N, CA, C and O of each residue as an XYZ file, in Angstrom:
820
protein
N     -61.079    -22.929     29.516
C     -59.961    -23.324     28.645
C     -58.695    -23.466     29.512
O     -58.296    -22.500     30.162
N     -58.047    -24.669     29.535
C     -56.892    -24.841     30.283
C     -55.801    -25.349     29.366
O     -56.028    -25.841     28.261
N     -54.588    -25.195     29.906
C     -53.426    -25.714     29.131
C     -52.367    -26.070     30.126
O     -52.274    -25.476     31.201
N     -51.558    -27.057     29.760
C     -50.456    -27.497     30.594
C     -49.383    -26.399     30.637
O     -49.064    -25.792     29.614
N     -48.844    -26.158     31.814
C     -47.796    -25.142     31.970
C     -46.494    -25.712     31.391
O     -46.303    -26.924     31.286
N     -45.632    -24.798     31.029
C     -44.256    -25.140     30.602
C     -43.373    -25.336     31.808
O     -43.525    -24.585     32.771
N     -42.467    -26.283     31.831
C     -41.582    -26.521     32.942
C     -40.780    -25.270     33.253
O     -40.321    -24.558     32.359
N     -40.626    -25.029     34.527
C     -39.845    -23.854     35.005
C     -39.720    -23.901     36.474
O     -40.127    -24.892     37.080
N     -39.193    -22.916     37.082
C     -38.970    -22.936     38.501
C     -40.331    -23.003     39.247
O     -41.214    -22.164     39.067
N     -40.443    -24.051     40.091
C     -41.666    -24.246     40.863
C     -42.850    -24.715     40.114
O     -43.889    -24.994     40.712
N     -42.737    -24.818     38.799
C     -43.896    -25.225     37.969
C     -43.801    -26.655     37.477
O     -44.836    -27.277     37.234
N     -42.636    -27.189     37.324
C     -42.486    -28.530     36.871
C     -43.152    -29.578     37.733
O     -43.579    -30.624     37.243
N     -43.241    -29.285     39.056
C     -43.895    -30.165     40.024
C     -45.364    -30.036     39.956
O     -46.092    -30.995     40.215
N     -45.839    -28.830     39.602
C     -47.275    -28.612     39.546
C     -48.001    -29.321     38.411
O     -49.171    -29.687     38.521
N     -47.245    -29.505     37.284
C     -47.920    -30.016     36.088
C     -48.385    -31.483     36.303
O     -49.233    -31.976     35.559
N     -47.820    -32.177     37.330
C     -48.211    -33.558     37.557
C     -49.645    -33.642     38.108
O     -50.335    -34.645     37.928
N     -50.072    -32.568     38.779
C     -51.372    -32.662     39.425
C     -52.322    -31.489     39.019
O     -53.469    -31.430     39.461
N     -51.816    -30.577     38.181
C     -52.591    -29.376     37.932
C     -52.493    -28.943     36.527
O     -51.564    -29.313     35.809
N     -53.455    -28.151     36.116
C     -53.505    -27.498     34.772
C     -53.529    -25.979     35.016
O     -54.168    -25.474     35.938
N     -52.809    -25.299     34.151
C     -52.717    -23.844     34.270
C     -53.876    -23.244     33.505
O     -54.119    -23.584     32.347
N     -54.609    -22.322     34.186
C     -55.736    -21.666     33.529
C     -55.260    -20.396     32.795
O     -54.352    -19.701     33.250
N     -55.898    -20.120     31.656
C     -55.655    -18.868     31.011
C     -56.207    -17.738     31.888
O     -57.244    -17.861     32.539
N     -55.476    -16.663     31.867
C     -55.977    -15.453     32.646
C     -57.202    -14.943     31.955
O     -57.233    -14.765     30.737
N     -58.229    -14.707     32.770
C     -59.565    -14.420     32.249
C     -59.880    -12.958     32.113
O     -59.016    -12.088     32.003
N     -61.227    -12.736     32.127
C     -61.762    -11.348     32.073
C     -61.683    -10.677     33.407
O     -61.413    -11.341     34.408
N     -61.912     -9.361     33.469
C     -61.957     -8.668     34.714
C     -62.984     -9.205     35.648
O     -63.974     -9.793     35.214
N     -62.772     -9.015     36.949
C     -63.759     -9.498     37.968
C     -65.143     -8.941     37.714
O     -66.138     -9.635     37.923
N     -65.221     -7.730     37.278
C     -66.580     -7.127     37.118
C     -67.304     -7.758     35.965
O     -68.526     -7.652     35.868
N     -66.551     -8.438     35.054
C     -67.261     -9.089     33.927
C     -67.723    -10.487     34.205
O     -68.626    -10.994     33.540
N     -67.097    -11.135     35.211
C     -67.474    -12.507     35.492
C     -68.403    -12.634     36.665
O     -68.950    -13.717     36.873
N     -68.630    -11.556     37.479
C     -69.477    -11.603     38.624
C     -70.948    -11.520     38.232
O     -71.302    -10.804     37.295
N     -71.809    -12.252     38.946
C     -73.231    -12.289     38.657
C     -74.024    -11.371     39.584
O     -75.209    -11.118     39.364
N     -73.364    -10.889     40.601
C     -74.105     -9.961     41.483
C     -73.152     -9.049     42.203
O     -71.951     -9.318     42.206
N     -73.630     -7.960     42.828
C     -72.733     -7.014     43.548
C     -72.085     -7.763     44.762
O     -70.913     -7.575     45.088
N     -72.938     -8.633     45.413
C     -72.322     -9.319     46.552
C     -71.194    -10.231     46.138
O     -70.147    -10.272     46.783
N     -71.411    -10.978     45.036
C     -70.311    -11.884     44.602
C     -69.080    -11.061     44.207
O     -67.953    -11.450     44.513
N     -69.282     -9.973     43.558
C     -68.149     -9.094     43.111
C     -67.424     -8.577     44.381
O     -66.194     -8.568     44.415
N     -68.155     -8.157     45.401
C     -67.516     -7.702     46.595
C     -66.716     -8.683     47.290
O     -65.644     -8.357     47.799
N     -67.206     -9.978     47.353
C     -66.480    -11.029     47.946
C     -65.184    -11.385     47.181
O     -64.137    -11.628     47.781
N     -65.293    -11.406     45.847
C     -64.101    -11.685     45.061
C     -63.023    -10.642     45.201
O     -61.829    -10.939     45.232
N     -63.500     -9.356     45.289
C     -62.511     -8.266     45.453
C     -61.845     -8.339     46.815
O     -60.667     -8.008     46.952
N     -62.617     -8.784     47.856
C     -62.055     -8.922     49.196
C     -60.976    -10.004     49.208
O     -59.978     -9.879     49.918
N     -61.175    -11.060     48.427
C     -60.206    -12.158     48.335
C     -58.970    -11.641     47.611
O     -57.836    -11.937     47.987
N     -59.225    -10.840     46.538
C     -58.023    -10.222     45.841
C     -57.263     -9.339     46.727
O     -56.033     -9.350     46.691
N     -57.940     -8.545     47.550
C     -57.257     -7.638     48.478
C     -56.438     -8.358     49.502
O     -55.332     -7.934     49.839
N     -56.978     -9.462     50.007
C     -56.264    -10.296     50.956
C     -55.023    -10.884     50.337
O     -53.953    -10.838     50.944
N     -55.138    -11.452     49.110
C     -54.033    -11.955     48.412
C     -52.916    -10.961     48.188
O     -51.738    -11.272     48.369
N     -53.309     -9.740     47.786
C     -52.330     -8.709     47.540
C     -51.668     -8.325     48.797
O     -50.466     -8.057     48.764
N     -52.337     -8.269     49.918
C     -51.734     -7.942     51.164
C     -50.704     -9.030     51.623
O     -49.645     -8.731     52.176
N     -51.066    -10.230     51.370
C     -50.148    -11.354     51.718
C     -48.892    -11.323     50.801
O     -47.809    -11.688     51.257
N     -49.015    -10.896     49.522
C     -47.865    -10.771     48.647
C     -46.927     -9.711     49.228
O     -45.708     -9.874     49.186
N     -47.479     -8.647     49.759
C     -46.647     -7.557     50.281
C     -45.955     -8.072     51.541
O     -44.782     -7.776     51.766
N     -46.641     -8.807     52.328
C     -46.008     -9.356     53.564
C     -44.860    -10.276     53.224
O     -43.817    -10.249     53.876
N     -45.054    -11.106     52.182
C     -44.015    -12.038     51.765
C     -42.811    -11.294     51.318
O     -41.693    -11.625     51.715
N     -43.007    -10.262     50.474
C     -41.908     -9.462     49.989
C     -41.157     -8.762     51.141
O     -39.928     -8.690     51.141
N     -41.943     -8.237     52.145
C     -41.302     -7.628     53.273
C     -40.483     -8.599     54.077
O     -39.405     -8.267     54.571
N     -41.021     -9.846     54.211
C     -40.295    -10.859     54.982
C     -38.978    -11.201     54.198
O     -37.930    -11.367     54.821
N     -39.027    -11.297     52.942
C     -37.804    -11.662     52.183
C     -36.783    -10.576     52.248
O     -35.591    -10.826     52.066
N     -37.231     -9.351     52.509
C     -36.281     -8.176     52.575
C     -35.689     -8.047     53.949
O     -34.836     -7.192     54.188
N     -36.155     -8.934     54.904
C     -35.553     -8.967     56.246
C     -36.416     -8.425     57.315
O     -35.990     -8.396     58.470
N     -37.643     -7.976     57.009
C     -38.518     -7.427     58.015
C     -39.029     -8.559     58.944
O     -39.215     -9.690     58.495
N     -39.244     -8.257     60.192
C     -39.767     -9.241     61.153
C     -41.288     -9.018     61.242
O     -41.764     -7.932     61.576
N     -42.039    -10.114     60.923
C     -43.444     -9.961     60.817
C     -44.134    -10.903     61.845
O     -43.585    -11.955     62.174
N     -45.265    -10.548     62.322
C     -46.015    -11.460     63.195
C     -46.647    -12.542     62.282
O     -46.981    -12.290     61.124
N     -46.790    -13.718     62.838
C     -47.313    -14.820     62.080
C     -48.777    -14.594     61.796
O     -49.528    -14.256     62.711
N     -49.219    -14.772     60.537
C     -50.616    -14.618     60.214
C     -51.189    -15.969     59.833
O     -50.492    -16.817     59.275
N     -52.475    -16.167     60.141
C     -53.132    -17.398     59.806
C     -53.918    -17.178     58.557
O     -54.852    -16.376     58.522
N     -53.527    -17.915     57.494
C     -54.215    -17.767     56.231
C     -55.628    -18.255     56.245
O     -55.869    -19.411     56.591
N     -56.564    -17.435     55.889
C     -57.949    -17.958     55.867
C     -58.230    -18.811     54.688
O     -57.576    -18.709     53.650
N     -59.255    -19.697     54.854
C     -59.644    -20.576     53.745
C     -60.799    -19.862     52.991
O     -61.676    -19.221     53.570
N     -60.721    -20.027     51.675
C     -61.757    -19.452     50.794
C     -62.448    -20.598     50.043
O     -61.780    -21.508     49.553
N     -63.731    -20.556     49.955
C     -64.464    -21.659     49.307
C     -65.431    -21.180     48.260
O     -66.260    -20.315     48.541
N     -65.353    -21.713     47.064
C     -66.277    -21.467     46.025
C     -67.268    -22.683     46.010
O     -66.880    -23.811     45.705
N     -68.512    -22.413     46.338
C     -69.497    -23.444     46.502
C     -70.649    -23.329     45.472
O     -71.210    -22.251     45.280
N     -70.977    -24.416     44.840
C     -72.036    -24.348     43.859
C     -71.805    -25.237     42.707
O     -70.683    -25.696     42.493
N     -72.868    -25.513     41.917
C     -72.815    -26.400     40.806
C     -72.384    -25.790     39.475
O     -72.249    -26.485     38.468
N     -72.167    -24.450     39.495
C     -71.779    -23.809     38.247
C     -70.295    -23.814     38.135
O     -69.616    -22.832     38.434
N     -69.777    -24.997     37.675
C     -68.321    -25.199     37.601
C     -67.608    -24.123     36.651
O     -66.541    -23.602     36.975
N     -68.234    -23.847     35.526
C     -67.548    -22.925     34.598
C     -67.480    -21.516     35.170
O     -66.497    -20.815     34.930
N     -68.511    -21.064     35.934
C     -68.427    -19.796     36.515
C     -67.352    -19.726     37.622
O     -66.721    -18.685     37.805
N     -67.155    -20.793     38.329
C     -66.044    -20.801     39.352
C     -64.696    -20.684     38.675
O     -63.815    -19.954     39.130
N     -64.545    -21.412     37.583
C     -63.275    -21.328     36.822
C     -62.998    -19.905     36.271
O     -61.871    -19.412     36.319
N     -64.075    -19.263     35.743
C     -63.911    -17.899     35.235
C     -63.603    -16.970     36.358
O     -62.844    -16.022     36.152
N     -64.148    -17.174     37.562
C     -63.833    -16.249     38.655
C     -62.412    -16.416     39.158
O     -61.736    -15.418     39.409
N     -61.947    -17.617     39.312
C     -60.542    -17.745     39.775
C     -59.565    -17.252     38.703
O     -58.528    -16.669     39.019
N     -59.911    -17.495     37.419
C     -59.065    -16.962     36.402
C     -59.032    -15.475     36.392
O     -58.003    -14.891     36.054
N     -60.131    -14.819     36.754
C     -60.190    -13.374     36.804
C     -59.343    -12.857     38.005
O     -58.711    -11.803     37.941
N     -59.368    -13.655     39.096
C     -58.463    -13.291     40.189
C     -57.028    -13.319     39.798
O     -56.250    -12.467     40.227
N     -56.640    -14.311     38.964
C     -55.267    -14.320     38.449
C     -54.976    -13.114     37.651
O     -53.889    -12.552     37.790
N     -55.892    -12.657     36.797
C     -55.726    -11.484     36.024
C     -55.611    -10.275     36.895
O     -54.785     -9.403     36.625
N     -56.410    -10.186     37.933
C     -56.423     -8.990     38.863
C     -55.051     -8.903     39.588
O     -54.536     -7.807     39.807
N     -54.465    -10.074     39.960
C     -53.253    -10.075     40.728
C     -52.028    -10.251     39.948
O     -50.915    -10.126     40.460
N     -52.226    -10.559     38.640
C     -51.027    -10.756     37.783
C     -50.299    -12.052     38.096
O     -49.073    -12.122     38.011
N     -51.059    -13.075     38.460
C     -50.442    -14.335     38.862
C     -51.006    -15.474     38.062
O     -52.146    -15.417     37.602
N     -50.178    -16.559     37.884
C     -50.616    -17.756     37.265
C     -51.661    -18.510     38.177
O     -51.582    -18.416     39.402
N     -52.552    -19.193     37.615
C     -53.587    -19.919     38.360
C     -53.467    -21.398     37.940
O     -53.431    -21.698     36.747
N     -53.407    -22.308     38.901
C     -53.345    -23.751     38.653
C     -54.537    -24.413     39.254
O     -54.810    -24.268     40.446
N     -55.247    -25.137     38.443
C     -56.463    -25.934     38.886
C     -55.970    -27.317     39.312
O     -55.481    -28.097     38.495
N     -56.105    -27.598     40.585
C     -55.635    -28.870     41.116
C     -56.820    -29.790     41.346
O     -57.727    -29.418     42.090
N     -56.859    -30.965     40.750
C     -57.937    -31.849     40.943
C     -57.606    -32.748     42.178
O     -56.766    -33.645     42.110
N     -58.295    -32.466     43.280
C     -58.014    -33.183     44.530
C     -58.222    -34.664     44.395
O     -57.515    -35.454     45.021
N     -59.175    -35.052     43.591
C     -59.484    -36.522     43.436
C     -58.224    -37.223     42.850
O     -58.030    -38.419     43.067
N     -57.370    -36.472     42.107
C     -56.140    -37.070     41.610
C     -55.071    -37.024     42.589
O     -54.179    -37.870     42.521
N     -55.055    -36.076     43.552
C     -54.030    -35.932     44.570
C     -54.192    -36.953     45.686
O     -53.215    -37.480     46.218
N     -55.475    -37.225     46.036
C     -55.728    -38.144     47.109
C     -55.392    -39.559     46.693
O     -55.804    -39.990     45.616
N     -54.680    -40.276     47.485
C     -54.238    -41.625     47.225
C     -54.694    -42.601     48.307
O     -54.824    -42.225     49.472
N     -54.937    -43.850     47.925
C     -55.320    -44.871     48.874
C     -54.149    -45.380     49.689
O     -54.321    -46.055     50.703
N     -52.976    -45.050     49.236
C     -51.745    -45.537     49.956
C     -51.393    -44.561     51.039
O     -51.388    -43.354     50.796
N     -51.093    -45.044     52.242
C     -50.825    -44.247     53.399
C     -49.571    -43.363     53.130
O     -48.529    -43.827     52.668
N     -49.748    -42.098     53.445
C     -48.630    -41.126     53.269
C     -48.467    -40.516     51.897
O     -47.787    -39.500     51.745
N     -49.099    -41.137     50.865
C     -48.982    -40.568     49.539
C     -49.752    -39.275     49.307
O     -49.293    -38.399     48.575
N     -50.921    -39.156     49.930
C     -51.728    -37.950     49.774
C     -50.923    -36.742     50.327
O     -50.834    -35.708     49.666
N     -50.353    -36.876     51.509
C     -49.544    -35.763     52.083
C     -48.364    -35.483     51.208
O     -48.013    -34.320     51.011
N     -47.735    -36.505     50.672
C     -46.564    -36.307     49.764
C     -46.988    -35.460     48.505
O     -46.316    -34.516     48.091
N     -48.109    -35.866     47.965
C     -48.618    -35.106     46.788
C     -48.986    -33.672     47.126
O     -48.686    -32.753     46.364
N     -49.632    -33.481     48.262
C     -50.010    -32.115     48.684
C     -48.733    -31.289     48.968
O     -48.676    -30.111     48.615
N     -47.733    -31.887     49.588
C     -46.501    -31.150     49.806
C     -45.880    -30.703     48.491
O     -45.379    -29.585     48.370
N     -45.923    -31.586     47.523
C     -45.322    -31.223     46.231
C     -46.079    -30.033     45.610
O     -45.467    -29.104     45.081
N     -47.419    -30.080     45.684
C     -48.241    -29.006     45.129
C     -48.003    -27.694     45.876
O     -47.798    -26.662     45.237
N     -48.024    -27.705     47.182
C     -47.858    -26.440     47.917
C     -46.443    -25.885     47.763
O     -46.278    -24.676     47.602
N     -45.458    -26.705     47.806
C     -44.064    -26.215     47.729
C     -43.851    -25.618     46.397
O     -43.208    -24.572     46.297
N     -44.376    -26.247     45.311
C     -44.211    -25.661     43.989
C     -44.909    -24.355     43.806
O     -44.383    -23.449     43.160
N     -46.132    -24.235     44.384
C     -46.910    -23.018     44.253
C     -46.219    -21.888     45.031
O     -46.177    -20.757     44.547
N     -45.662    -22.175     46.253
C     -44.950    -21.142     47.019
C     -43.731    -20.650     46.353
O     -43.419    -19.463     46.442
N     -43.019    -21.508     45.683
C     -41.805    -21.094     45.004
C     -42.047    -20.289     43.738
O     -41.223    -19.479     43.315
N     -43.236    -20.549     43.137
C     -43.588    -19.813     41.867
C     -44.536    -18.681     42.098
O     -44.708    -17.860     41.197
N     -45.187    -18.573     43.282
C     -46.119    -17.533     43.541
C     -47.509    -17.741     42.879
O     -48.300    -16.805     42.764
N     -47.773    -18.962     42.462
C     -49.026    -19.218     41.783
C     -50.242    -19.323     42.708
O     -50.119    -19.655     43.887
N     -51.398    -19.037     42.156
C     -52.666    -19.253     42.889
C     -53.069    -20.726     42.730
O     -52.980    -21.251     41.620
N     -53.494    -21.391     43.758
C     -53.973    -22.734     43.731
C     -55.475    -22.825     43.878
O     -56.055    -22.281     44.818
N     -56.094    -23.510     42.948
C     -57.530    -23.673     42.887
C     -57.813    -25.157     43.038
O     -57.659    -25.911     42.077
N     -58.218    -25.587     44.208
C     -58.425    -27.025     44.527
C     -59.779    -27.431     44.163
O     -60.717    -27.121     44.897
N     -59.964    -28.118     43.057
C     -61.277    -28.572     42.606
C     -61.697    -29.901     43.238
O     -60.850    -30.712     43.612
N     -63.014    -30.119     43.354
C     -63.547    -31.354     43.904
C     -63.071    -31.576     45.338
O     -62.513    -32.625     45.660
N     -63.289    -30.605     46.173
C     -62.883    -30.680     47.572
C     -63.487    -31.813     48.286
O     -62.924    -32.257     49.286
N     -64.621    -32.333     47.842
C     -65.299    -33.412     48.461
C     -64.399    -34.623     48.573
O     -64.530    -35.429     49.493
N     -63.468    -34.743     47.608
C     -62.592    -35.957     47.589
C     -61.730    -36.025     48.872
O     -61.366    -37.129     49.278
N     -61.400    -34.935     49.503
C     -60.651    -34.961     50.698
C     -61.470    -34.541     51.914
O     -61.250    -35.027     53.023
N     -62.420    -33.627     51.691
C     -63.126    -33.013     52.850
C     -64.542    -33.509     52.987
O     -65.336    -32.880     53.687
N     -64.896    -34.605     52.354
C     -66.261    -35.209     52.544
C     -66.423    -35.527     54.057
O     -65.516    -36.075     54.683
N     -67.575    -35.177     54.614
C     -67.834    -35.310     56.024
C     -67.863    -36.811     56.398
O     -68.435    -37.638     55.688
N     -67.227    -37.124     57.534
C     -67.271    -38.488     58.058
C     -67.890    -38.402     59.480
O     -67.389    -37.664     60.328
N     -68.921    -39.121     59.717
C     -69.640    -39.030     60.949
C     -68.896    -39.644     62.148
O     -69.051    -39.223     63.295
N     -68.065    -40.680     61.818
C     -67.252    -41.278     62.915
C     -66.020    -41.949     62.299
O     -65.957    -42.190     61.093
N     -65.074    -42.234     63.137
C     -63.875    -42.890     62.749
C     -64.098    -44.376     62.937
O     -64.213    -44.851     64.067
N     -64.161    -45.129     61.817
C     -64.498    -46.554     61.881
C     -63.244    -47.466     61.843
O     -63.186    -48.525     62.469
N     -62.285    -47.003     61.097
C     -61.072    -47.845     60.924
C     -59.832    -46.971     60.713
O     -59.898    -45.744     60.791
N     -58.674    -47.650     60.439
C     -57.446    -46.903     60.309
C     -57.429    -46.006     59.099
O     -56.751    -44.979     59.094
N     -58.200    -46.397     58.026
C     -58.305    -45.546     56.872
C     -58.925    -44.206     57.192
O     -58.494    -43.182     56.663
N     -59.934    -44.195     58.056
C     -60.606    -42.955     58.388
C     -59.634    -42.096     59.240
O     -59.597    -40.872     59.115
N     -58.858    -42.769     60.099
C     -57.922    -41.993     60.910
C     -56.825    -41.378     60.067
O     -56.419    -40.246     60.333
N     -56.328    -42.083     59.054
C     -55.380    -41.495     58.158
C     -55.974    -40.357     57.331
O     -55.317    -39.357     57.042
N     -57.300    -40.558     56.944
C     -57.943    -39.489     56.182
C     -57.999    -38.227     56.986
O     -57.808    -37.144     56.433
N     -58.254    -38.318     58.274
C     -58.257    -37.123     59.176
C     -56.915    -36.538     59.293
O     -56.803    -35.319     59.420
N     -55.815    -37.359     59.260
C     -54.486    -36.790     59.237
C     -54.221    -35.991     57.955
O     -53.600    -34.928     57.965
N     -54.713    -36.547     56.876
C     -54.545    -35.906     55.528
C     -55.252    -34.512     55.576
O     -54.709    -33.525     55.079
N     -56.437    -34.452     56.164
C     -57.165    -33.171     56.300
C     -56.366    -32.213     57.137
O     -56.208    -31.043     56.790
N     -55.865    -32.713     58.236
C     -55.056    -31.841     59.127
C     -53.820    -31.316     58.440
O     -53.426    -30.164     58.626
N     -53.202    -32.192     57.629
C     -51.992    -31.687     56.944
C     -52.368    -30.586     55.916
O     -51.687    -29.566     55.811
N     -53.442    -30.813     55.181
C     -53.843    -29.904     54.101
C     -54.156    -28.521     54.839
O     -53.636    -27.487     54.418
N     -54.979    -28.511     55.905
C     -55.348    -27.297     56.545
C     -54.165    -26.568     57.106
O     -54.108    -25.339     57.057
N     -53.189    -27.325     57.654
C     -51.981    -26.742     58.218
C     -51.179    -25.996     57.071
O     -50.724    -24.871     57.274
N     -51.023    -26.630     55.899
C     -50.331    -26.024     54.822
C     -51.066    -24.851     54.226
O     -50.446    -23.898     53.754
N     -52.387    -24.909     54.242
C     -53.239    -23.830     53.720
C     -53.119    -22.559     54.591
O     -53.128    -21.425     54.112
N     -53.010    -22.828     55.869
C     -52.908    -21.717     56.870
C     -51.576    -21.024     56.762
O     -51.503    -19.807     56.929
N     -50.496    -21.780     56.482
C     -49.177    -21.146     56.424
C     -48.713    -20.797     54.962
O     -47.630    -20.251     54.748
N     -49.570    -21.133     54.003
C     -49.222    -20.818     52.588
C     -49.158    -19.322     52.376
O     -50.089    -18.601     52.736
N     -48.041    -18.836     51.780
C     -47.908    -17.405     51.543
C     -48.481    -16.991     50.222
O     -48.273    -15.867     49.766
N     -49.221    -17.919     49.590
C     -49.972    -17.528     48.353
C     -51.432    -17.648     48.592
O     -51.872    -17.734     49.738
N     -52.216    -17.655     47.516
C     -53.656    -17.712     47.541
C     -54.088    -19.109     47.183
O     -53.755    -19.595     46.102
N     -54.832    -19.779     48.068
C     -55.445    -21.088     47.809
C     -56.887    -21.026     48.024
O     -57.367    -20.531     49.044
N     -57.632    -21.554     47.013
C     -59.103    -21.565     47.073
C     -59.611    -22.963     46.854
O     -59.094    -23.683     46.000
N     -60.619    -23.368     47.612
C     -61.247    -24.657     47.440
C     -62.569    -24.508     46.650
O     -63.238    -23.475     46.676
N     -62.882    -25.570     45.977
C     -64.125    -25.582     45.250
C     -64.905    -26.848     45.550
O     -64.342    -27.942     45.598
N     -66.242    -26.686     45.757
C     -67.112    -27.904     46.048
C     -68.503    -27.578     45.555
O     -68.892    -26.415     45.439
N     -69.225    -28.612     45.274
C     -70.586    -28.423     44.741
C     -71.535    -27.831     45.810
O     -72.448    -27.063     45.511
N     -71.268    -28.232     47.070
C     -72.042    -27.740     48.185
C     -71.229    -27.757     49.443
O     -70.403    -28.643     49.663
N     -71.481    -26.738     50.291
C     -70.665    -26.586     51.524
C     -71.209    -27.543     52.618
O     -70.455    -27.904     53.522
N     -72.444    -27.946     52.565
C     -73.024    -28.704     53.639
C     -72.361    -30.045     53.827
O     -72.283    -30.537     54.953
N     -71.886    -30.647     52.769
C     -71.246    -31.950     52.876
C     -69.779    -32.027     53.298
O     -69.199    -33.108     53.401
N     -69.188    -30.836     53.542
C     -67.783    -30.793     53.862
C     -67.550    -30.963     55.343
O     -68.453    -30.748     56.151
N     -66.344    -31.348     55.702
C     -66.048    -31.635     57.123
C     -66.072    -30.336     57.942
O     -65.802    -29.243     57.442
N     -66.406    -30.513     59.211
C     -66.478    -29.366     60.124
C     -65.056    -28.718     60.340
O     -64.935    -27.522     60.603
N     -64.012    -29.559     60.216
C     -62.691    -29.026     60.434
C     -62.393    -28.007     59.360
O     -61.707    -27.031     59.664
N     -62.848    -28.150     58.137
C     -62.655    -27.191     57.129
C     -63.539    -25.992     57.270
O     -63.074    -24.859     57.150
N     -64.829    -26.219     57.528
C     -65.788    -25.142     57.573
C     -65.475    -24.179     58.728
O     -65.776    -22.988     58.651
N     -64.888    -24.692     59.762
C     -64.518    -23.754     60.940
C     -63.428    -22.757     60.486
O     -63.305    -21.666     61.044
N     -62.664    -23.141     59.493
C     -61.608    -22.270     59.023
C     -61.946    -21.394     57.810
O     -61.161    -20.535     57.409
N     -63.097    -21.625     57.256
C     -63.473    -20.845     56.095
C     -63.929    -19.432     56.524
O     -64.810    -19.247     57.363
N     -63.270    -18.466     55.890
C     -63.635    -17.079     56.163
C     -64.644    -16.598     55.193
O     -65.527    -15.836     55.585
N     -64.586    -16.975     53.975
C     -65.434    -16.489     52.931
C     -65.938    -17.639     52.088
O     -65.141    -18.451     51.617
N     -67.267    -17.731     51.881
C     -67.859    -18.648     50.979
C     -68.547    -17.891     49.817
O     -69.481    -17.121     50.044
N     -68.094    -18.110     48.616
C     -68.665    -17.443     47.456
C     -69.535    -18.447     46.769
O     -69.080    -19.509     46.345
N     -70.823    -18.093     46.661
C     -71.847    -18.989     46.061
C     -71.860    -18.884     44.534
O     -71.842    -17.793     43.965
N     -71.890    -20.015     43.914
C     -72.071    -20.077     42.404
C     -73.224    -21.033     42.093
O     -73.007    -22.204     41.780
N     -74.438    -20.521     42.184
C     -75.607    -21.427     41.931
C     -75.633    -21.843     40.486
O     -75.063    -21.180     39.619
N     -76.298    -22.944     40.236
C     -76.472    -23.485     38.923
C     -77.119    -22.446     38.017
O     -78.048    -21.773     38.463
N     -76.689    -22.278     36.788
C     -77.267    -21.406     35.810
C     -78.671    -21.809     35.435
O     -78.906    -22.947     35.027
N     -79.631    -20.866     35.570
C     -80.949    -21.214     35.106
C     -81.123    -21.256     33.616
O     -80.724    -20.341     32.895
N     -81.728    -22.336     33.164
C     -81.918    -22.486     31.760
C     -83.343    -21.985     31.384
O     -84.341    -22.524     31.863
N     -83.412    -20.993     30.559
C     -84.750    -20.397     30.266
C     -85.664    -21.412     29.553
O     -85.236    -22.196     28.706
N     -86.927    -21.347     29.941
C     -87.896    -22.293     29.399
C     -88.238    -21.840     27.934
O     -88.313    -20.649     27.632
N     -88.437    -22.840     27.065
C     -88.757    -22.567     25.727
C     -90.259    -22.199     25.631
O     -91.130    -22.850     26.209
N     -90.496    -21.146     24.887
C     -91.881    -20.690     24.761
C     -92.623    -21.713     23.786
O     -92.067    -22.195     22.799
N     -93.869    -21.979     24.143
C     -94.634    -22.903     23.300
C     -95.348    -22.149     22.203
O     -96.045    -22.755     21.389
């Protein structure tokens, strides 16, 4: 269940590309295994630590630069991924915005970076969690650079990864499968949480 956010500081720019998710159930209720629960809790712990770093930085403390890891939800169970990221919002007490990357990516040169800048800037000012859905739209693997469009696509990937690494909030990518994503992204992924398709029980005859 999603709903559009109300305009406010840092949020008015997000509504153009994102929907705000309702805060969900606890992590323990949405996890399908101990391993999955452990991974989600480690992501929550990382996000909580980064929030503390941000608050310390704003208070004047000098901090060493940290590289934000990339987190990936991989699998065909889209509803389970949404429940999990909503549960992270509940755990951390933060708003969650689901960003459809296929809507952010533009065929016009420079527009994709402009849209991404808008999303990241708004999220950083509001402290929201970003959930980038359909990562294949930007990170689909390309075997070779054939023309200028492929070169600009690689620049778009580089810009996204750079912003994700310096983002002081939590950003999570979602894709149906990790194998089809670019190597540039996968090299930066610290945690992949699997969400396999839900098995439909067979009807008894």
